[in-house]
C-alpha positions in Angstrom: -9.7 0.5 57.6 -12.7 -0.8 56.0 -16.0 0.5 57.4 -16.7 -3.1 59.3 -13.0 -2.9 60.5 -12.6 -6.2 58.8 -9.4 -4.8 56.4 -6.9 -2.4 55.8 -6.3 -1.5 52.2 -2.5 -1.6 51.1 -1.7 -0.4 47.2 -5.8 -0.9 46.5 -5.6 -4.7 48.0 -7.4 -5.7 51.2 -5.8 -7.5 53.9 -7.7 -9.2 56.9 -7.0 -6.9 59.9 -6.3 -9.0 63.5 -9.4 -10.6 65.3 -10.0 -6.9 68.1 -11.9 -9.7 70.1 -8.5 -11.1 70.9 -7.6 -9.4 75.0 -4.4 -7.2 74.7 -2.5 -9.4 76.3 -2.9 -12.7 73.7 -2.6 -9.9 70.9 0.8 -8.4 72.2 1.5 -12.1 72.6 1.0 -13.5 69.1 2.3 -9.9 67.6 5.7 -10.8 69.3 5.5 -14.1 68.3 5.0 -13.1 64.8 7.4 -10.4 64.5 10.0 -12.5 65.7 8.6 -15.5 63.3 9.5 -12.9 60.6 13.2 -12.2 61.9 14.0 -15.8 61.5 12.4 -16.1 57.6 15.3 -13.3 56.8 17.5 -14.8 58.8 17.2 -18.0 57.3 17.1 -16.7 53.6 20.5 -15.0 55.0 21.8 -17.9 55.7 20.7 -20.1 52.8 18.9 -22.6 55.5 16.1 -24.6 53.9 14.9 -26.0 56.8 15.1 -23.0 59.2 13.7 -20.7 56.7 10.6 -23.7 56.0 10.4 -23.8 60.0 10.5 -20.2 60.4 7.5 -19.8 57.2 5.6 -22.4 59.8 5.7 -20.0 62.7 4.6 -17.1 60.6 1.3 -19.3 59.2 0.8 -20.2 62.7 1.1 -16.6 64.9 -1.4 -15.4 61.9 -3.6 -18.1 62.0 -3.7 -17.3 65.7 -4.6 -13.6 65.2 -7.4 -14.0 62.9 -5.3 -12.9 60.0 -5.6 -16.6 57.8 -7.9 -19.1 58.5 -11.1 -18.8 59.2 -12.7 -15.5 59.5 -13.5 -13.9 63.1 -16.6 -12.7 62.2 -20.0 -14.7 62.3 -22.6 -12.8 59.6 -21.8 -14.7 57.5 -19.9 -12.0 55.2 -17.4 -13.8 52.8 -13.4 -13.7 53.4 -12.0 -10.9 51.3 -8.7 -11.0 51.9 -6.3 -10.1 49.5 -8.5 -8.9 46.5 -9.0 -5.6 45.0 -11.1 -3.3 47.3 -12.1 -1.8 43.8 -13.8 -5.1 42.8 -15.1 -6.0 46.3 -18.9 -4.6 48.1 -16.4 -1.8 49.3 -15.6 -0.5 45.9 -18.1 2.7 46.5 -16.2 3.0 49.9 -12.8 2.8 48.5 -13.5 4.7 45.8 -14.4 7.9 48.5 -11.5 7.7 49.9 -8.8 10.0 49.1 -6.2 9.0 46.3 -8.7 5.9 45.4 -8.5 5.3 41.6 -11.9 5.8 39.9 -13.4 3.0 38.6 
């Protein structure tokens, strides 16, 4: 997780974290919906049902928006959204380089 808590890193790429300002009950509900929607995506793909797949993907997107992982950023200091960017090419580059296992720039 980045020092400011906005992102976590997977294979060198930044991924926006959920809004820490959400109540634990709200967050739990939304994560449950996200998991259900992801299962629906899997099921629709397996069944070859295009309309069900589109609906399930919309549910995934809605849950991620509500969690703050997509859409407008949940912080208010004017910092840009770096979601999906390589950590080594962002303001987190020095921090990332110091992390264990990070490749040198």
